[in-house]
C-alpha positions as CSV (number, residue, x, y, z in Angstrom):
1,M,59.3,188.8,23.7
2,Y,61.1,189.2,20.4
3,L,59.8,189.8,16.9
4,Y,62.3,189.0,14.1
5,L,62.8,192.0,11.9
6,F,64.5,191.8,8.5
7,V,68.2,192.6,8.6
8,G,68.3,194.4,11.9
9,L,65.8,197.2,12.6
10,L,63.6,197.7,9.6
11,Y,66.4,197.5,7.1
12,I,65.2,196.5,3.6
13,L,68.4,195.1,2.1
14,S,69.4,191.9,0.4
15,T,72.7,190.2,0.5
16,P,74.0,188.9,-2.9
17,T,74.2,185.2,-3.1
18,L,77.7,183.9,-3.8
19,D,76.9,181.9,-6.9
20,E,80.0,180.0,-8.1
21,T,79.0,180.2,-11.8
22,E,78.4,183.9,-11.5
23,F,81.7,184.4,-9.8
24,D,83.6,182.4,-12.4
25,S,82.0,184.5,-15.1
26,L,83.1,187.7,-13.3
27,Q,86.6,186.3,-12.9
28,R,86.9,185.8,-16.7
29,Q,85.6,189.3,-17.3
30,I,88.3,190.7,-14.9
31,E,91.0,188.8,-16.8
32,Q,89.8,189.6,-20.3
33,Q,88.6,193.2,-20.0
34,T,90.4,196.5,-19.6
35,G,89.7,200.0,-18.6
36,I,86.3,201.0,-17.2
37,E,84.7,197.6,-17.9
38,K,87.4,195.9,-15.8
39,V,86.8,198.4,-12.9
40,D,83.1,197.6,-13.0
41,A,83.8,193.9,-12.9
42,L,86.1,194.3,-10.0
43,F,83.4,196.2,-8.0
44,E,80.9,193.4,-8.8
45,A,83.3,190.8,-7.4
46,A,83.8,192.9,-4.3
47,E,80.1,193.1,-3.8
48,L,79.8,189.3,-3.7
49,Y,82.4,189.2,-0.9
50,I,81.6,192.4,1.0
51,D,79.6,190.6,3.8
52,R,81.3,187.2,3.8
53,N,85.0,187.9,3.3
54,P,85.8,191.7,3.8
55,R,89.5,191.1,3.2
56,E,88.8,189.6,-0.2
57,A,86.4,192.4,-1.0
58,L,89.0,195.0,0.0
59,S,91.6,193.5,-2.3
60,Y,89.2,193.8,-5.3
61,I,88.3,197.4,-4.3
62,K,92.0,198.3,-4.0
63,E,92.7,196.9,-7.5
64,A,89.7,198.8,-8.9
65,S,90.9,202.0,-7.1
66,L,94.5,201.7,-8.6
67,L,93.1,201.1,-12.1
68,S,90.7,204.0,-11.7
69,D,93.7,206.2,-10.8
70,E,95.7,205.0,-13.9
71,I,92.9,205.7,-16.4
72,H,91.6,208.8,-14.6
73,Y,88.2,207.3,-13.9
74,S,86.7,209.5,-11.2
75,L,83.5,207.5,-10.8
76,G,85.6,204.4,-10.0
77,K,87.5,206.4,-7.3
78,A,84.2,207.5,-5.7
79,K,82.8,204.0,-5.7
80,A,86.0,202.6,-4.1
81,H,85.7,205.1,-1.2
82,E,82.0,204.4,-0.8
83,K,82.5,200.6,-0.7
84,K,85.3,200.9,1.9
85,G,82.9,203.0,3.9
86,V,80.3,200.2,3.7
87,I,82.8,197.6,5.0
88,H,83.7,199.8,8.0
89,F,79.9,200.5,8.6
90,N,79.3,196.7,8.8
91,F,82.0,196.4,11.5
92,G,80.6,199.4,13.5
93,N,83.5,201.7,12.7
94,F,81.1,204.5,12.0
95,E,83.6,207.4,12.2
96,K,85.9,205.8,9.7
97,A,82.9,204.9,7.5
98,I,81.8,208.6,7.6
99,K,85.4,209.6,6.5
100,F,85.2,207.4,3.4
101,F,81.6,208.4,2.6
102,L,82.6,212.1,2.7
103,E,85.6,211.5,0.4
104,A,83.2,209.6,-2.0
105,R,80.7,212.4,-1.9
106,K,83.3,215.0,-2.8
107,I,84.2,213.2,-6.0
108,Y,80.5,212.6,-6.8
109,D,79.9,216.4,-6.4
110,D,82.9,217.1,-8.7
111,I,81.5,214.9,-11.5
112,N,77.8,215.9,-10.7
113,D,76.8,212.2,-10.2
114,L,73.4,212.8,-8.5
115,Q,72.6,209.1,-7.9
116,G,76.0,208.7,-6.3
117,I,75.4,211.7,-4.1
118,A,72.0,210.4,-3.0
119,S,73.5,206.9,-2.2
120,V,76.2,208.4,0.0
121,N,73.7,210.7,1.8
122,N,71.7,207.6,2.6
123,N,74.8,205.8,3.9
124,L,75.8,208.9,6.0
125,G,72.3,208.9,7.4
126,K,72.6,205.2,8.4
127,C,75.9,206.0,10.2
128,Y,74.4,208.8,12.3
129,R,71.3,206.7,13.0
130,E,73.5,203.9,14.4
131,M,75.3,206.6,16.5
132,S,71.8,207.6,17.8
133,N,72.0,211.0,16.2
134,Y,68.6,210.8,14.7
135,S,68.1,214.4,13.8
136,K,71.3,214.5,11.7
137,A,70.4,211.1,10.2
138,M,67.1,212.5,9.0
139,Q,68.8,215.5,7.4
140,F,70.9,213.2,5.2
141,H,68.0,210.9,4.4
142,E,65.9,213.9,3.4
143,K,68.7,215.1,1.1
144,A,68.8,211.7,-0.5
145,L,65.0,211.7,-0.9
146,E,65.1,215.1,-2.6
147,I,67.9,214.1,-5.0
148,N,66.2,210.8,-5.9
149,Q,62.9,212.6,-6.6
150,Q,64.8,215.1,-8.7
151,I,66.3,212.3,-10.9
152,N,63.1,210.2,-10.7
153,Y,65.0,207.2,-9.3
154,Q,62.0,205.2,-7.9
155,K,64.0,202.5,-6.0
156,G,66.0,205.3,-4.3
157,I,62.9,207.2,-3.4
158,A,61.4,204.0,-1.8
159,D,64.6,203.3,0.1
160,S,64.8,206.9,1.4
161,Y,61.2,206.7,2.7
162,N,62.1,203.5,4.5
163,N,65.3,205.0,6.0
164,L,63.3,208.1,7.2
165,G,60.7,205.8,8.8
166,I,63.4,203.9,10.7
167,C,64.5,207.1,12.4
168,F,61.2,207.3,14.2
169,Y,61.3,203.7,15.5
170,P,63.6,204.3,18.5
171,R,61.4,207.2,19.5
172,E,58.4,204.8,19.6
173,E,56.6,207.0,17.0
174,Y,55.2,203.9,15.4
175,N,52.5,205.7,13.4
176,K,55.2,207.8,11.7
177,V,57.2,204.7,10.9
178,I,54.1,203.1,9.3
179,E,53.4,206.3,7.3
180,Y,56.9,206.4,5.7
181,I,57.2,202.7,5.1
182,E,53.7,202.7,3.4
183,K,54.9,205.4,1.1
184,G,58.0,203.3,0.2
185,M,55.8,200.2,-0.2
186,Q,53.5,201.9,-2.6
187,I,56.6,202.6,-4.9
188,Y,57.8,199.0,-4.4
189,R,54.4,197.9,-5.7
190,E,54.7,200.2,-8.7
191,I,58.1,198.9,-9.7
192,D,57.2,195.3,-8.8
193,D,59.9,194.9,-6.2
194,K,58.5,191.9,-4.4
195,E,61.3,191.5,-1.9
196,G,60.9,195.2,-0.9
197,I,57.1,194.7,-0.6
198,A,57.5,191.6,1.6
199,A,60.0,193.2,3.9
200,A,57.9,196.4,4.3
201,L,54.8,194.3,5.1
202,N,56.7,192.4,7.8
203,N,58.0,195.7,9.4
204,I,54.6,197.4,9.3
205,A,53.2,194.3,11.1
206,I,55.9,194.8,13.8
207,C,54.9,198.4,14.3
208,Y,51.2,197.4,14.7
209,S,52.3,194.8,17.3
210,S,54.1,197.5,19.2
211,L,50.9,199.6,19.1
212,G,48.9,196.6,20.4
213,D,46.8,196.2,17.2
214,Y,47.3,192.5,16.9
215,S,44.7,191.8,14.3
216,K,46.3,194.3,11.8
217,A,49.7,192.9,12.7
218,L,48.5,189.4,11.9
219,S,47.1,190.5,8.6
220,F,50.4,192.2,7.5
221,F,52.5,189.2,8.6
222,E,50.3,186.8,6.6
223,Q,50.6,189.0,3.4
224,S,54.4,189.1,3.8
225,L,54.4,185.3,4.3
226,V,52.4,184.7,1.1
227,I,54.9,186.7,-1.0
228,N,58.0,185.2,0.5
229,R,56.6,181.7,0.0
230,K,56.0,182.5,-3.7
231,L,59.6,183.8,-3.9
232,N,60.8,180.6,-2.2
233,R,62.7,182.7,0.3
234,K,62.9,180.1,3.1
235,G,64.9,182.2,5.6
236,P,62.4,185.1,5.7
237,V,59.5,182.6,5.7
238,G,61.0,181.1,8.9
239,Q,61.4,184.5,10.4
240,I,57.8,185.5,9.8
241,L,56.4,182.2,11.1
242,N,58.3,182.9,14.3
243,N,56.9,186.4,14.4
244,I,53.3,185.1,14.0
245,G,53.9,182.4,16.7
246,N,55.1,185.0,19.1
247,L,52.0,187.1,18.4
248,Y,49.8,184.2,19.2
249,V,51.7,183.7,22.5
250,W,50.7,187.3,23.4
251,L,47.1,186.6,22.4
252,G,47.0,183.5,24.5
253,N,46.3,181.1,21.6
254,T,48.6,178.3,22.6
255,Q,47.6,175.9,19.8
256,K,48.2,178.3,17.0
257,A,51.4,179.6,18.7
258,K,52.8,176.0,18.7
259,Y,51.7,175.4,15.1
260,Y,53.6,178.4,13.7
261,L,56.6,178.0,16.0
262,K,57.1,174.4,15.1
263,Q,57.0,175.3,11.4
264,S,59.6,178.0,12.0
265,E,61.8,175.6,14.0
266,S,61.5,173.0,11.2
267,I,62.8,175.6,8.6
268,S,65.6,176.7,11.0
269,R,66.9,173.1,11.2
270,A,66.5,172.5,7.5
271,L,68.6,175.6,6.7
272,N,70.9,175.1,9.7
273,N,70.1,178.7,10.6
274,R,71.3,178.7,14.3
275,N,70.4,182.3,14.8
276,L,66.8,181.7,14.0
277,L,66.8,178.4,16.0
278,K,68.0,180.4,19.0
279,I,65.0,182.8,18.6
280,N,62.7,179.7,18.3
281,Y,63.9,178.3,21.6
282,E,63.3,181.6,23.3
283,A,59.8,181.8,21.9
284,F,59.0,178.2,23.1
285,A,60.3,179.1,26.6
286,N,58.0,182.1,26.7
287,L,55.1,180.0,25.4
288,Y,55.4,177.3,28.1
289,L,56.0,179.9,30.8
290,S,52.7,181.6,29.8
291,I,50.8,178.3,30.3
292,E,52.7,177.5,33.5
293,D,54.5,174.4,32.1
294,Y,57.6,175.3,34.0
295,E,59.6,172.1,33.2
296,K,59.4,172.6,29.5
297,A,59.9,176.4,29.9
298,I,63.2,175.7,31.7
299,N,64.2,173.0,29.2
300,Y,63.8,175.4,26.3
301,Y,65.5,178.3,28.1
302,V,68.5,176.1,28.8
303,K,68.6,175.2,25.0
304,Y,68.3,178.9,24.2
305,S,71.1,179.9,26.6
306,K,73.5,177.3,25.4
307,L,73.0,178.2,21.7
308,K,73.2,181.9,22.5
309,D,76.5,181.4,24.3
310,S,77.9,179.3,21.4
311,L,76.8,181.8,18.8
312,F,78.2,184.7,20.8
313,S,81.6,183.0,21.1
314,E,81.7,182.1,17.4
315,H,80.6,185.6,16.3
316,S,83.2,187.2,18.5
317,D,86.0,185.1,17.2
318,E,84.8,185.6,13.6
319,R,84.5,189.4,14.1
320,I,87.9,189.7,15.6
321,A,89.5,187.6,12.8
322,K,87.8,189.8,10.1
323,M,88.8,193.0,11.8
324,Q,92.4,191.7,12.1
325,A,92.3,190.8,8.4
326,I,91.2,194.3,7.5
327,Y,93.8,195.8,9.8
328,D,96.5,193.7,8.2
329,L,95.4,194.6,4.7
330,E,95.3,198.3,5.4
331,A,98.7,198.1,7.0
332,K,100.1,196.4,4.0
333,E,98.5,199.0,1.7
334,Q,100.0,201.8,3.7
335,Q,103.5,200.1,3.5
336,I,103.1,199.8,-0.3
337,E,102.2,203.4,-0.6
338,L,105.2,204.4,1.5
339,L,107.5,202.2,-0.7
340,E,106.0,203.7,-3.8
341,K,106.6,207.2,-2.4
342,D,110.2,206.1,-1.6
343,N,110.7,204.9,-5.2
344,L,109.5,208.1,-6.6
345,L,111.9,210.0,-4.3
346,K,114.8,207.8,-5.5
347,K,113.9,208.3,-9.1
348,R,113.8,212.1,-8.6
349,D,117.1,212.1,-6.8
350,N,118.8,210.0,-9.5
351,N,117.6,212.4,-12.2
352,I,118.8,215.4,-10.3
353,L,122.1,213.7,-9.5
354,F,122.7,213.0,-13.2
355,I,122.1,216.6,-14.3
356,I,124.2,218.0,-11.4
357,L,127.1,215.6,-12.0
358,S,127.2,216.4,-15.7
359,S,127.3,220.2,-15.0
360,I,130.0,219.7,-12.3
361,A,132.2,217.6,-14.6
362,I,132.2,220.5,-17.2
363,V,132.4,223.5,-14.8
364,A,134.1,222.6,-11.5
365,G,135.6,219.1,-11.7
366,L,136.3,216.8,-8.8
367,I,136.1,219.2,-5.9
368,V,132.6,220.3,-6.7
369,Y,131.6,216.8,-7.5
370,T,132.8,215.6,-4.0
371,L,130.8,218.4,-2.4
372,L,127.6,217.4,-4.2
373,V,128.0,213.8,-3.1
374,K,128.2,215.0,0.5
375,I,125.1,217.1,-0.1
376,K,123.3,214.1,-1.6
377,N,124.2,211.8,1.4
378,S,123.0,214.4,3.8
379,R,119.7,214.8,1.9
380,N,119.2,211.0,1.8
381,K,120.0,210.8,5.5
382,Q,117.4,213.5,6.3
383,L,114.8,211.8,4.0
384,L,115.5,208.5,5.8
385,L,115.0,210.1,9.2
386,E,111.8,211.7,8.0
387,K,110.6,208.4,6.6
388,E,111.5,206.6,9.9
389,K,109.6,209.2,11.8
390,E,106.6,208.8,9.5
391,I,106.6,205.0,9.8
392,A,107.0,205.3,13.6
393,K,104.0,207.7,13.7
394,L,102.0,205.4,11.5
395,N,102.8,202.3,13.6
396,S,101.8,204.2,16.8
397,K,98.5,205.3,15.3
398,R,97.8,201.7,14.1
399,Q,98.6,200.3,17.6
400,K,96.3,202.9,19.2
401,E,93.5,202.1,16.8
402,N,94.0,198.3,17.3
403,F,93.9,198.8,21.1
404,E,90.7,200.8,20.9
405,R,89.1,198.2,18.7
406,E,90.1,195.4,21.2
407,M,88.9,197.4,24.2
408,D,85.6,198.2,22.3
409,M,85.2,194.4,21.6
410,K,85.9,193.5,25.2
411,N,83.5,196.1,26.5
412,R,80.8,194.7,24.2
413,E,81.5,191.1,25.3
414,L,81.4,192.2,29.0
415,A,78.1,194.0,28.5
416,S,76.6,191.1,26.5
417,F,77.7,188.6,29.2
418,T,76.3,190.7,32.0
419,M,72.9,191.1,30.3
420,H,72.9,187.3,29.6
421,V,73.3,186.6,33.4
422,L,70.8,189.3,34.3
423,N,68.2,187.9,31.9
424,K,68.8,184.3,33.2
425,N,68.4,185.4,36.8
426,Q,65.2,187.4,36.0
427,L,63.6,184.4,34.3
428,L,64.7,182.0,37.1
429,I,63.4,184.5,39.8
430,Q,60.1,184.7,37.9
431,L,59.8,180.9,37.8
432,K,60.7,180.7,41.5
433,D,57.9,183.2,42.3
434,H,55.4,181.1,40.3
435,L,56.6,177.9,42.1
436,E,56.3,179.6,45.5
437,E,52.6,180.4,44.7
438,V,52.0,176.8,43.6
439,S,53.9,175.2,46.4
440,S,51.7,176.9,49.1
441,S,49.0,174.4,48.4
442,E,49.0,170.9,49.9
443,D,48.8,168.8,46.7
444,K,50.9,165.7,46.3
445,D,53.1,167.2,43.7
446,V,54.1,170.1,46.0
447,K,57.2,168.3,47.2
448,V,58.5,168.0,43.6
449,L,57.8,171.7,43.0
450,K,59.6,172.6,46.2
451,Q,62.7,170.6,45.1
452,L,62.6,172.4,41.7
453,R,62.3,175.8,43.4
454,S,65.4,174.9,45.6
455,S,67.3,173.9,42.4
456,I,66.4,177.3,40.8
457,E,67.6,179.2,43.9
458,Q,71.0,177.3,43.7
459,T,71.2,178.0,40.0
460,I,70.8,181.8,40.4
461,D,74.0,182.1,42.4
462,L,76.3,179.7,40.4
463,D,80.0,180.5,40.9
464,K,80.5,179.6,37.3
465,D,78.7,182.7,36.1
466,W,80.8,184.9,38.5
467,E,84.1,183.2,37.3
468,S,83.1,183.9,33.6
469,F,82.1,187.4,34.4
470,A,85.3,188.1,36.4
471,T,87.4,186.8,33.4
472,H,85.6,189.3,31.0
473,F,85.8,192.1,33.6
474,E,89.5,191.7,34.2
475,K,90.2,192.0,30.4
476,V,88.6,195.5,30.5
477,H,89.8,196.5,34.0
478,P,93.1,194.7,34.7
479,K,94.0,194.2,38.4
480,F,90.8,195.8,39.6
481,F,90.1,193.1,42.2
482,E,93.8,192.7,43.1
483,K,94.2,196.4,44.0
484,L,90.9,196.5,45.9
485,L,92.0,193.7,48.1
486,D,95.5,195.2,48.5
487,Q,94.0,198.4,50.0
488,Y,90.9,196.8,51.6
489,P,91.7,193.2,52.5
490,D,88.5,192.9,54.6
491,L,86.2,192.9,51.5
492,T,84.2,189.7,51.0
493,K,83.6,188.0,47.6
494,K,80.1,189.4,47.4
495,E,81.4,192.9,48.2
496,L,83.9,192.5,45.4
497,K,81.1,191.5,43.1
498,Q,79.1,194.6,44.1
499,C,82.1,196.9,43.5
500,A,82.5,195.4,40.0
501,Y,78.8,195.9,39.2
502,V,78.9,199.5,40.5
503,R,82.0,200.1,38.4
504,M,79.9,199.0,35.3
505,N,77.3,201.6,36.3
506,L,74.5,199.0,36.8
507,S,71.4,200.1,38.6
508,T,70.6,199.0,42.2
509,K,67.8,196.8,40.8
510,E,70.0,195.1,38.3
511,I,72.7,194.5,41.0
512,A,70.0,193.0,43.3
513,T,68.9,190.6,40.5
514,L,72.5,189.5,39.8
515,L,73.3,189.0,43.5
516,N,69.9,187.3,44.2
517,I,69.1,189.7,47.1
518,T,66.7,192.6,47.6
519,V,67.3,196.2,46.7
520,R,67.4,197.0,50.4
521,G,70.1,194.3,50.8
522,V,72.1,195.9,48.1
523,E,71.9,199.3,49.8
524,K,72.9,197.8,53.2
525,A,75.9,195.9,51.6
526,R,77.0,199.2,49.9
527,S,76.9,201.0,53.3
528,R,79.1,198.2,54.8
529,I,81.6,198.6,51.9
530,R,81.8,202.4,52.4
531,N,82.5,201.8,56.1
532,K,85.3,199.4,55.3
533,M,86.8,201.9,52.9
534,N,86.3,204.8,55.4
535,L,84.6,206.9,52.7
536,E,83.1,210.2,53.7
537,K,79.4,210.8,53.1
538,E,80.1,213.4,50.4
539,V,82.2,211.0,48.4
540,D,80.2,209.4,45.6
541,F,80.7,205.6,45.6
542,Y,80.5,205.3,41.8
543,D,82.9,208.2,41.2
544,F,85.3,206.7,43.7
545,L,85.4,203.3,41.9
546,Q,85.6,205.0,38.4
547,N,88.8,206.8,39.5
548,F,90.2,203.9,41.7
549,L,92.7,202.6,39.1
550,K,93.8,206.0,37.8
């Protein structure tokens, strides 16, 4: 069951609202102001777009960076690097984000901007946390905390405590998470940061839920709900109502669970928040499954699956488009830099040529002049060759990075789709088991239940799921099935499926769920496949399939 945390796992962040009046005012400032004031206005405009339109945000950051170079504004250069790092962090390009954050920190160090250094350390900690390097993440967050305490920046201290607490969550050290978040929440109370307080209360409630202390969890959820309602933050209100509804499902209080989940669903529809509506559908499916109302449970699960597939497709397309936009903009920026470099070279050559030609006219005349022209042509040819090599190298690097991005996206799509099918089969198998228990009686409704169980068994093995999976799989491993059949034409369709699942390193239990057979059945099928492939006992089946296309 799922509890809705604010902005991912325990993040306490807020996305700026794109207010048209505010943006128009900023646009006027950008047009009217000069120097440092214009740089700051450009960064404010970038902040409004940083989550919604990264390409637009990057264009403002680029303009601010160029102006900072012109006026020798070091703080502006540092902020430009840091904001570029944030954009790459949002897209999961953590190594590139780290590169920009380190460049920003070097400038902050040079100008002794302690608040900037603390901010970058927190961002570096988030990168390593997302890369599951929690010990290194904690080192950066501790540095940030130390600096924020040194400069007495209360908001920064609270954020650092929360970031440290997050690092303990994947380790299931929930008491540690609560300890650090409560430290941060105390500061949020002192500086009257109500949004920070509300988010912290929600996240502490989730930790208590994980510890099984549901009464405390309810208390903290309700406190967070009161604050968010006073702030008229409808989105977080809907999220917390869903959390409380889920909690009552665990506690077996069906009436209260329905009450809170219906309120959350109403807000989801009013805000057209399809992500929250998806979570509502899943919660209702679990609710009706808990009270053995299988018809409604299946109905809500179908709604959940359809909306999840729709959102996954939309998010994938949107993410690819945004990544392509950033890639195009970066390529354009690099081309501009190369052209600027070329112009500087031309200007330098022209100046040198003027001086040389003047000297030659006085000293040596036409012969020396002709010689220098040849030298100039040779030099330009060499420069042109070097530039062509540089551009070719740059294009090759970009193509490689683009290919790696695409492969990463395809791998994520394949993994997400596989988990979707696995989750669907697990739920259907669970429902089938319940129906088998009920259908063993001799009630009049048993015939209907048996028919429903038969429908579920047919649904588990739908060819449509396999066709969709095969399409995603072939994008990541081209011609895998074709080459298998070329060498081993006796392989059946189910044996091909098992080869694909083994290639993805799925466990025997997961493969059994996906194929709707027993674990023993999977092992027998694997033995038949090995016999058809004439594999020796010492040959590992997984290693063989991993190296099959190489």
